[in-house]
C-alpha positions as CSV (number, residue, x, y, z in Angstrom):
1,M,62.8,174.2,42.8
2,G,64.6,172.5,39.9
3,T,67.3,171.4,42.3
4,V,64.8,169.7,44.6
5,M,63.2,167.8,41.7
6,T,66.7,166.7,40.5
7,Y,67.6,165.4,44.0
8,C,64.2,163.6,44.2
9,K,64.8,162.0,40.8
10,R,68.3,161.0,41.8
11,I,67.0,159.5,45.1
12,E,64.4,157.4,43.2
13,E,67.1,156.2,40.8
14,L,69.3,155.2,43.7
15,R,66.4,153.3,45.2
16,C,65.9,151.4,41.9
17,E,69.6,150.7,41.7
18,I,69.6,149.4,45.4
19,K,66.6,147.2,44.7
20,T,68.3,145.8,41.6
21,L,71.5,145.2,43.6
22,E,69.5,143.5,46.4
23,E,67.9,141.2,43.8
24,A,71.3,140.5,42.3
25,V,72.7,139.7,45.8
26,V,69.8,137.2,46.4
27,I,70.4,135.5,43.1
28,L,74.2,135.3,43.7
29,D,73.6,134.1,47.3
30,K,71.3,131.3,45.9
31,A,73.9,130.5,43.2
32,F,76.7,130.3,45.8
33,A,74.6,128.1,48.1
34,Q,73.8,125.8,45.2
35,E,77.5,125.6,44.2
36,A,78.5,125.0,47.9
37,D,76.0,122.2,48.1
38,H,77.2,120.7,44.9
39,L,80.8,120.8,46.1
40,R,79.8,119.3,49.4
41,R,78.0,116.5,47.7
42,Y,81.0,115.9,45.4
43,D,83.4,115.9,48.3
44,Q,81.2,113.4,50.2
45,A,81.0,111.2,47.0
46,Q,84.8,111.2,46.8
47,C,84.9,110.3,50.5
48,L,82.8,107.3,49.7
49,D,85.1,106.3,46.8
50,K,88.0,106.4,49.2
51,L,86.1,104.3,51.7
52,Q,85.2,101.8,49.1
53,A,88.8,101.4,48.0
54,R,90.0,101.0,51.6
55,V,87.3,98.5,52.5
56,A,87.8,96.5,49.3
57,Q,91.6,96.3,50.1
58,E,90.9,95.2,53.7
59,I,88.4,92.6,52.5
60,R,91.0,91.1,50.1
61,Y,93.5,91.0,52.9
62,E,91.1,89.3,55.4
63,E,90.0,86.8,52.7
64,L,93.7,86.0,52.0
65,M,94.4,85.5,55.7
66,E,91.4,83.2,56.1
67,S,92.5,81.1,53.1
68,S,95.9,80.8,54.6
69,A,94.6,79.9,58.1
70,S,92.3,77.3,56.5
71,L,95.2,75.7,54.7
72,R,97.3,75.6,57.8
73,Y,94.4,74.1,59.8
74,T,93.9,71.4,57.2
75,E,97.6,70.5,57.1
76,A,97.7,70.4,60.9
77,R,94.7,68.0,61.0
78,L,96.2,65.8,58.4
79,I,99.5,65.5,60.2
80,S,97.8,65.1,63.6
81,G,95.5,62.4,62.1
82,L,98.4,60.5,60.7
83,A,100.3,60.7,63.9
84,K,97.4,59.4,65.9
85,A,96.8,56.6,63.4
86,I,100.4,55.4,63.7
87,G,100.3,55.7,67.5
88,A,97.0,53.8,67.7
89,S,98.2,51.1,65.3
90,L,101.5,50.6,67.2
91,G,99.6,50.5,70.5
92,S,97.3,47.8,69.1
93,L,100.3,45.7,68.1
94,V,101.6,46.0,71.7
95,R,98.2,45.2,73.2
96,P,96.4,43.1,70.6
97,T,92.7,43.4,70.2
98,K,90.1,41.7,67.9
99,E,90.3,44.8,65.7
100,H,93.0,44.9,63.1
101,P,95.8,47.4,64.0
102,L,95.3,49.3,60.7
103,A,91.6,49.6,61.4
104,V,92.3,51.0,64.9
105,G,94.7,53.5,63.3
106,A,92.1,54.5,60.6
107,R,89.5,55.0,63.3
108,Y,91.7,57.4,65.3
109,A,92.7,59.2,62.1
110,A,89.0,59.6,61.0
111,D,88.1,61.0,64.4
112,E,90.8,63.7,64.0
113,W,89.9,64.5,60.4
114,K,86.3,65.0,61.3
115,K,87.1,68.0,63.4
116,S,86.2,71.3,61.8
117,A,86.4,75.0,62.4
118,P,84.8,78.0,60.8
119,F,86.8,79.8,58.1
120,K,86.4,82.5,55.3
121,T,83.4,84.4,56.6
122,V,84.6,88.0,56.2
123,A,82.1,90.8,57.1
124,V,81.8,94.6,57.2
125,A,80.6,96.1,60.4
126,V,79.0,99.6,60.5
127,G,79.0,101.1,64.0
128,P,76.7,103.6,65.6
129,K,78.6,106.6,64.2
130,G,77.7,105.5,60.7
131,I,79.4,105.8,57.4
132,P,82.2,106.7,56.7
133,E,83.7,107.1,60.2
134,D,82.6,103.9,61.9
135,V,83.2,101.2,59.3
136,R,85.4,98.1,60.1
137,V,86.3,94.9,58.2
138,G,86.9,91.7,60.0
139,S,86.6,87.9,60.0
140,L,83.6,86.5,61.9
141,S,85.3,83.1,61.4
142,R,88.5,84.2,63.2
143,A,86.5,85.7,66.1
144,A,84.5,82.4,66.3
145,R,87.7,80.3,66.4
146,E,89.3,82.5,69.0
147,T,86.2,82.6,71.3
148,G,85.1,79.0,70.7
149,K,81.6,80.3,69.8
150,P,79.5,79.9,66.6
151,E,79.7,82.7,64.0
152,S,76.0,83.4,64.6
153,E,76.7,84.2,68.3
154,V,79.7,86.4,67.3
155,R,77.5,88.3,64.9
156,A,74.6,88.6,67.4
157,A,77.1,90.0,70.0
158,L,78.3,92.7,67.6
159,E,74.7,93.6,66.6
160,G,73.9,93.8,70.3
161,R,76.6,96.5,70.6
162,G,75.0,98.5,67.8
163,Y,76.9,97.3,64.8
164,R,75.2,96.6,61.5
165,I,76.8,93.5,59.9
166,M,77.0,93.2,56.1
167,M,78.6,90.8,53.8
168,P,81.4,92.3,51.6
169,D,79.5,92.3,48.3
170,E,76.4,93.7,49.9
171,F,78.3,96.5,51.6
172,L,80.2,97.5,48.4
173,W,76.9,97.5,46.5
174,F,75.3,99.6,49.2
175,L,78.1,102.1,49.1
176,G,77.4,102.6,45.4
177,E,73.7,103.2,46.1
178,L,74.6,105.6,48.9
179,K,77.0,107.5,46.6
180,D,74.2,108.0,44.0
181,K,71.9,109.3,46.7
182,V,74.5,111.7,48.1
183,L,75.1,113.1,44.6
184,K,71.4,113.6,44.1
185,G,71.1,115.3,47.5
186,T,68.7,112.8,49.0
187,A,71.3,111.5,51.6
188,A,74.4,113.0,53.3
189,L,77.3,112.0,55.4
190,P,77.7,110.8,58.0
191,F,75.1,108.2,57.0
192,I,73.3,106.9,60.1
193,E,70.4,104.6,59.3
194,A,67.9,106.1,61.7
195,R,68.2,109.6,60.1
196,F,67.5,108.6,56.5
197,S,64.9,107.0,54.3
198,L,67.4,104.3,53.3
199,K,66.9,102.6,56.6
200,P,64.7,99.7,55.3
201,L,67.4,99.0,52.6
202,V,70.2,97.7,54.9
203,P,68.2,95.0,56.7
204,Q,66.8,93.8,53.4
205,L,70.3,93.4,52.0
206,I,71.5,91.5,55.1
207,Q,68.6,89.2,55.2
208,H,68.8,88.4,51.5
209,Q,70.5,85.0,51.1
210,P,70.6,83.3,47.6
211,K,68.8,79.9,47.6
212,A,71.0,76.9,47.6
213,K,71.0,74.8,44.4
214,G,69.9,71.7,46.4
215,S,66.8,73.5,47.8
216,Q,65.9,74.8,44.4
217,D,66.1,71.3,42.8
218,Q,64.0,69.9,45.7
219,H,61.4,72.6,45.1
220,T,61.3,71.8,41.4
221,S,60.9,68.1,42.0
222,T,58.1,68.7,44.5
223,Q,56.3,70.8,41.9
224,S,56.6,68.2,39.2
């Protein structure tokens, strides 16, 4: 009889130990899950840091290329205008007109120097696969020059293919905001607009344009 009671007591003790172990396993499992989520968010934040560094470097490169292209274009127009001015002036000497030869040359030069082309508009395009996988840096101005279309049409064409176009400062600022949300656990990578509450933020950034000083002065004078 004593042996049976001893076994029953031991079984009850084992049941209590098992219950305690089960509770400990649940606590450990929760702790491991929290730590895994923390590491995942930290890794994704580091991924955004690397993306920011890459994008910033590519932006600087594109801006440098655009400045160089603009300088070459200006030099070419200057040389071409001078050449046309000399040619027109000499032609006017050969076939005299009522207009002074220098005036003829100046007119031809002015026509050449009035020509313009878009430069220095560098943008960041986020494709349908989202951040960080589908992020590209490029020059809207260069695409406009190469296609002979306005920058607005180039941008519209990209947006029609599912790309979100952002200016460099706006995108880098947005990455910082996204990183904060990733660390807080309110966003995750890959970041695709339609899946997150940040969706209204991106169009707001793109549509925001600082008011030109002239329009502000005009508004002030109207009020006064």
